[in-house]
Each structure stands twice: as structure tokens, then as C-alpha cells.
N, C-alpha and C positions, 0 to 999 in steps of 0.2 A: 299252636305253633305252625301247623300246616296252613291255617287261614292267613297268618301273617306272611308266610312265604308266597302264597298266591297273590296277596295284595301288593307285596313288593314287586313281584314279577309283572303285575298288570300296570303299574305306574309308568314305566318307560313306553309301553305301547300306547297308553292314553296320551302321554306327552307327545309322542310322534304324530298321532292323529290330529291333535290340536295344532301342532306345528305345520302340518300339511294343509289344514283348513285355513290358517291365517295367510293372507297375501303379504308379501314383503312390502314394506313402506317404500313409496316412490316408484313402484312398478318394477323394481329390480333392474338388471342390466339391460333388458329389452326396452324398458321405459326410458332409461337414460340414453340409450342409443337413438330412440325415436325423437326425444327432445333435442339431442345434439343434431340430428339430421334436419329437423325443422329449423333449428337455429342457423345452420349453414346455408340452407336453401331460402331462408326468409328474404335476404336482399334481392335474389333473383326473382322470387315470387312477387315481391313488392314492386319491382321495376316492370314486370309483365302486367300487373294489375294497373299500375299508374299510367304506363305508356302504351298499353295495348287494349286492355279490357275497357278501361274508362273512355278512351277516345272512340272505341267502337260504339259504346252505348250513347255517347254524345252525338256521333254521326247518325245513329239510328233515330234519335229525336229530331235532328235537323232535317232528315229526309221526310218527315211527316209534319213539318212546320213551314211557316212562311218567312223564316229568318232571312234578312237582307244583308247580313254581314255587319250590321251596325248595332251596337249594344250587346247586352248579355242574352244569349239564346235561351237561358234558363230563367231569365227574369221576365220583364215585360216587353222584351224586344222580339219575341216570337210567339206565334199562336198556332195551335194544333189545327191542321187542315186535312187530316186523314190521308187518303191515298191520292190526293190531287196531283202531287208531283209525279207519282208513278203512272197515273192516267195520262198525263201530258206526254209521257215518254212512250207509252205502249198503245194507247187507244185513240188519242186525239191526233188528227192528221195535220200536224203543224211542223214547224222547223225542228223542234226538239226531237220528235220521233224520226224525222228524216235523217238528222245527223246521227242519232243513235243507231239506226239500222245500217247506215253507211259505215259507221265505225265498226260495227260487229262484222259486216261483210269484209272489210279490210283486214281485221284481226283474224277472221276465219282463214283467209288465204295465207296470212302470215304464219299461223299455227300449222296449217296443212303442209307448208313447205319446210319450215324451220325444224319442227320436232323430228320428223323422220330423217331429214338430211343430217342434222347435227348428231343424231343417235348413231346412224350408220357410219359417219365419219369418225366419231369418237371410238366406236368399236373397232373400226379398221386400224386406227392409230394404236389402240391398246394392244391388239393382236400383233401388230408389227413390232411394237416395243417389247413385247413379252418373249420374243425369240432369244434364246440363250446365246446364240452366235452373233448377234447384232453388235457391232462395234460402236462405241459412243452413245450407248443408250441414255446415259445421264444427260448428255448434251441435247439429244433430240427430245427427251422428256421435258427439259426446261424450255426448249424453243417452242414446243407445241403448247405448253401451258402458259407461256408468257403473255399472250394476248388476253387471257382470262383475268390476269391481275393488273392489267394496264387500265388506266382511267378511261371510262367510257366517253367522257368529254373529249379527251385527247384523240382517241381513235375516231370518233365521229367527225372531228375537225379535219383529220387527215383524209378521211373518206370524202369529205366535201371538196377538198382540193383535187383528189384523184378523179372524181367523177364530175368535175365542173366542165363547162363548155370547152375550155382550152386545157383541160387536165391531161394527166398521163394516159388515162384509158382511151379518151377520144384521139389523142395523138397516135397511140399504137394502132387503133382502128383505122385512122387515116393512112398510116404507113402500109396497112394491109389492103388499102383500096376501098374501105367501107366508111360510110358517114356515121359517126357516133351520134346518138340521140341527145337531146337536152334532158339529162337524167332527172333533174328536179323541177322540170317545167312541163312535162308531158303527162297528162292525166289519163291517157288511154291504157286500158288493161291489156295484159299480155294475150289473153284468149281472144279478145276482140282484134288485136293486131294480127294474130295468127289466122283468124278467120278472114281478115282483110286480104291476106296474101292469096287466099283461094277465091277471092272475089265476093265475099259476103260482107257487105257494108251496111245493109239495112236489116234490122232485126225482124224475124218472122212475127206474124201477128199473134201467134199463140204465146210467144215469150214477151212481146211488148205490151199486150193488153191484160196480162195476168201477172200476179206476183204475190208477195208475202210482206206483211207489215208496211204496206204503202210503197214498196219498191218492186219494180218489174223483175221478172225472171231474167230478162236480158241484162239488167244491171247486176243482178246477183251472180251471173255467170261471166262477168267481165274479166275476172282474174285480177291478180295484183298489178298495180300500176308500175311503170318503170321506176319511179321514185321509191315505191315500196320494195321493189326488187333489190335496190341498193341496200336498203336497211336490212333486208333478209340476208343478203350476203354478209354484211357486217356482223349480224347476230350469230350466224353459223360459225364464222371465223373466231369470234370471241368466246363462245360458250363450249365449243367442242373440246377444248383443253381440259376444262373441269370435269366433264363427263368421261374423258379419256382416263383420267386418274382413277375415277370410280370403277370403270371397267377393268383397268389394269390391276387394281387391288383384288377384284373378284377373280380375275384370271390366275393370279398368283396363289389364290386360295384353293384352286382346283388341284387335287392330289396328282402328282406325276404318274402314279401307278395307273390311274384311269386312262390317261392318254397312251401310256405304253401298252395297256391291254387292248386298246382300240387299234393301235398300230399292228400288234401281233395278230389281230383278227383280219388284217388285210385291208383296212379302210384307208382311203386317201384323205387329203387335207380337207376337202369340202365335206366329205361324209363325217369326219370327226367334228368339224364345226357345227354341222346341222344336227347330228345325232348325239353328240357328247357335250360340246362346249355350250351351245345355246340353251339346252334344257337346264344345265347347271347354273347358267347366268340369268335364269328367269326372274328371281327376286331382284337382282341388280337391274335388270332391264325394266322391270316395273318401276323401280325407284327413279331411274333416269327419265323414263317417259313421263312420270308424274311431275317431277321437278321441271322438266322441259315444258310440259303443258301449262303448269301454273305460271312459270316465268314468262312464257310467250303471251299469255292473256294479260299480263301486267306490264307489257312493254310501254315505256314512257320516255325515258331519257333520250334515246336515239331520235324519237320523233320530235321531241322538244328542241333538240339542238340542230337537227338536220333539216327539218321540213315544216314543223309546227302545223301539221295536218295538210299542208299544200302538196301538190297543186289540186285545187278544186275538191279538197277534202279526201283525196285518194290515199293519204297516209294517216288519216284520222283513226285513232283507236279509242276504245272506251275509257281507258285510264287517262289519256290526254284530254278526251272530251269532258270527263269529270272535272279535271283541273280548269279547263277553259270555261266551262259553264259556271264554276264557282268563282274563280279569281278574275276571269275576264268579263263575264256577263253579270256577275254579282247575283246569280240565281243559286244560292247555296242549297236550297232544298232539292232542286233538280240535280245538282252536282252530287250531293250525297246519295240520292236515289240511284243515280247511275253507278256509283261505286258498289251499292248493295246488289244491283242487278248483275254487275260483273262478278261479284262474289258468288251469286247463285249459279251463274254459268260455269264458273270454275268447279264448284262443288259437284254439280250434276255431271259434268264431263269426267271428273276424277272418279266418281262412283261408277259411272258407266264403263270407264276403262278398267277398273278393278273387277267389275262383274264379267266383262268379256274375258279377261285373263283367267278368272276362276272357272268359267265355263269351259275354257279350253283345257285347263288342267283336269277337270272332272271328266271330259270326254275321252281323255287318254287313259 
């Protein structure tokens, strides 16, 4: 009798152990959630693969082939040539390398001016709109953001009229007693023009006889041309609104108690901005700088509409050069190689920027 009672008591425990040892069919609720998640994301993943990953792989093959734009590049219309296209751009002293170096120089000055100026302007506008006592904040927010959602083509055409020889800008300068330049026909760099004011018209031998990648240091230090300056002004005006909204959202996420505590400690507005606001905006600042850096190195549409690389290639950028080499000169291998060199530049600068910000955080 006792043995029967013990056996009866042991059966539920054994059944429970067997139930725990068996996995539920279909993975249970977690498995069903994972399947549903993949089902919902499948269209987006498919579009990314088809319209992003596959074209990148195709462009990678074109960059190491001699495809002329005729026929199927994956059939008999292209042959593997190794790094010949990259060598023509980086090591061989021909027109291809000259144009690439000139485009990188132009884009470097574009980034050097646009990224900090648009960041500072966006932060200034965000701080101004974040004031509680500012009347008409909704109107100003819309007005500042409106250029960011306006067509780039439309704004570029408007700027062409404004900065033409008889445009509004030169008319205003004429009324002030100054002669306006021919904005889109003057290839001189701003630094060279500034040195010319002080009587420096001939480059020193150390800068004229030495250089990098086939371009003299004097040309590297020319500064942006007058035409590129117009494009820089247009870009700052059209992109500051977007970054203003990003900064504004971050400012509104800062607790009011933090600012009140800083006020009680006797800090002024500049001290609160430097010691309280900016440190709390560092993640947002990194996001804005990264987006600005990537966008500036990819500038294309303004150059295509307003100057097409002229005058004398002083508004040429790597993105437009890639298009011009491929569609204009039918050198698709070199055009694809330029795009991958541009991608490498963006990746290196983004990683470097992240490294510098992390070092600054660690030092504090």
C-alpha cells in the first residue's frame, strides 16, 4: 500500500519534468513574434537589398572592369582589369588624377565652411526658439524650416538669378558703391584674392614647386572660388532648418530643473550654455556633425544645376565628377572607382570624428 502511494505521488513530478524537457511546438509565443517581425520587415529588407546592396555590388564590379556602358557588364561586355581604374586616379599623372584632386580640394573647403557654419546657425536658431517667452514660435519655426523642404532645383535657380551679373546682389552692391564680381565666372580662390589685397600675386617657390598628388601647395591653399562660395551660402541656408529641429528637440528634452539649478548657482547665460547645455547636447551634436559631414561630401544637385563644375573646375566635386566621368566621358570604371574613393573618404572622416569626440569625453 505504501509503495502504491509513493508511485502515485511520483507520477506528477515525472510528468512535470517531461513537460519541462519538451519544447513547445512552433517556438511558442517568442517564435511567433519573431516570425511576425520578419514578416513585417521583409518588404523593407527586400527593398534595401534590391535597391541598395545589389547596386553597390554591381558598382564594385564595374570599378574593377573596363565596361564602356554598352552591353551587359556581367556578360561579355566587361572584363576584369584589377586596380587599373584606381591607379589612373591615384598614381598616374594624367587628367583623371588632376580632376580628382581638384574636386577633393573644392569639396574640402566646402565641408570646412558648411559643416561648422550650419551647425552653429542651427544651434543658435534652436536656442532662440526654445525660449518660453518668445511670441510666434510656431511661425518662426516654420519660416526657418521652410527652405529645407523646398525643392533644391527651385532654390538653385533663384540663386542663379540673385547672383547673376545684373542680379539683385550686384545691384545692391552697386548702390553701396562696390562693384560686384561675376559670381559664376571668376575661378580665383578667396584666399588668393585676400593675399592679392596685400600685394601677394606670385606664389612662393616653396608652395609652387612642392605639392601633394600632383597639385601644388599653392593650389591646395587657394580657398573656395567665388562660385563655390555662392553654393556654400545656399547650402547653409537650406540645411540649417533641418538641424535646427534636431537641436530644438534635444533642448526640449533637457530637464528644466537642471537649468534652474544652474541659475541658482549664479551662472550667466554663456556659462549655462557652455557648462550645462552643450555637454548635454553632445550626442545630438555628434549626430548633426556626422549628417552634415556625409551630406557635404555628397553634394551634387547644386553643382549640377548652378555651375556644372565651372568655372575652370573650381566647383567640381567628387560626386559630380563621378557622374561626369561615367555619363559624360563614358568611362564607367573610373566613375565607379571615384564613388568608392568618395565612400572611403566619408568613412575615414566619420570614424575620425567619432574618435576625437570619444577622446574628449574620456579626457574629462
